[in-house]
Structure formats: C-alpha cells, structure tokens
C-alpha positions in Angstrom: 5.1 89.2 -31.1 7.4 87.1 -29.2 10.1 89.8 -29.2 7.6 92.4 -28.1 6.3 90.3 -25.2 10.0 89.3 -24.1 10.9 93.0 -24.2 8.0 93.8 -21.9 8.7 91.2 -19.5 12.3 91.8 -19.5 11.7 95.6 -18.9 9.4 94.6 -16.1 12.0 92.4 -14.4 14.6 95.1 -14.6 12.2 97.8 -13.1 11.2 95.5 -10.3 14.8 94.8 -9.6 15.8 98.4 -9.3 12.5 99.1 -7.4 13.4 96.2 -4.8 17.0 97.5 -4.6 16.3 101.2 -4.0 13.6 100.4 -1.5 16.1 98.4 0.4 18.5 101.2 0.4 16.1 103.8 1.5 12.7 102.4 2.3 11.4 105.8 3.7 11.5 107.2 0.3 9.3 104.4 -1.2 7.1 103.5 1.7 6.6 107.0 3.2 7.5 105.7 6.8 5.9 108.2 9.3 7.7 108.1 12.9 5.2 108.2 15.6 6.0 108.7 19.3 7.5 105.5 21.0 9.8 104.7 18.0 7.6 102.6 15.9 6.9 103.1 12.2 4.0 102.4 10.3 4.9 101.8 6.4 2.3 102.7 3.8 3.0 100.8 0.7 2.8 102.6 -2.6 -0.4 101.7 -4.4 -0.2 99.2 -7.3 -1.7 101.6 -9.8 1.1 104.1 -9.2 3.7 101.4 -9.8 2.0 100.2 -13.0 1.6 103.9 -14.3 5.3 104.4 -13.7 6.2 101.1 -15.2 4.2 102.2 -18.6 5.8 105.6 -18.6 9.4 104.1 -18.3 8.4 101.5 -20.8 7.4 104.1 -23.3 10.4 106.0 -22.9 12.8 103.1 -23.2 10.7 102.1 -26.4 11.0 105.6 -27.8 14.9 105.5 -27.2 15.4 102.1 -28.8 13.0 103.0 -31.7 14.9 106.3 -32.6 18.2 104.5 -32.0 17.3 101.8 -34.4 16.3 104.0 -37.0 19.7 106.2 -37.0 21.9 103.1 -36.6 20.0 100.7 -39.1 21.4 99.8 -42.4 19.6 101.2 -45.2 21.1 99.8 -48.8 19.1 102.5 -50.8 21.1 105.3 -49.0 24.5 103.5 -49.1 25.9 106.3 -51.3 25.1 109.0 -48.7 27.2 107.3 -45.9 
C-alpha cells in the first residue's frame, strides 16, 4: 500500500513540475490569455477538475505501461526452459 501511495504522489509531483515548466514557457496555452485593447491581458486559469481529470488519465496510462512492462520483464521460474 505504501508503494502505491508513493507512486501516486510521485507521479503527481512529476506532472505538476511539468505543468509549471510548460506554463512558464508558453502561458497563453495554459491560461488562455485573451488580448484586449490597451495591451492588457486577462488570464483565465484552467479549472481544477480539468487538471485532476488529466492527472487521472496520465496516471492510468503510466500504470498500464509499467504493469505490462513488469509482466513481460518479470522473472518466471516455471517458464525458465522457454527463455
């Protein structure tokens, strides 16, 4: 259980770090900044539920990749003759 929790928290940290990095590089993609006359911009932050939904999708994909990779590369003593 501790491994699962640490994996979820670790993936959350990596996703947040990537989000912060990319939003610093091109904030108009993440905040949907709309230029208005006079040179001012009004950022519209991404809603929290969209961030959470994206995190769940990425977490599921990462879990699937690691699950199938571990099944292929794991050691199976009963099938030692096949290898």
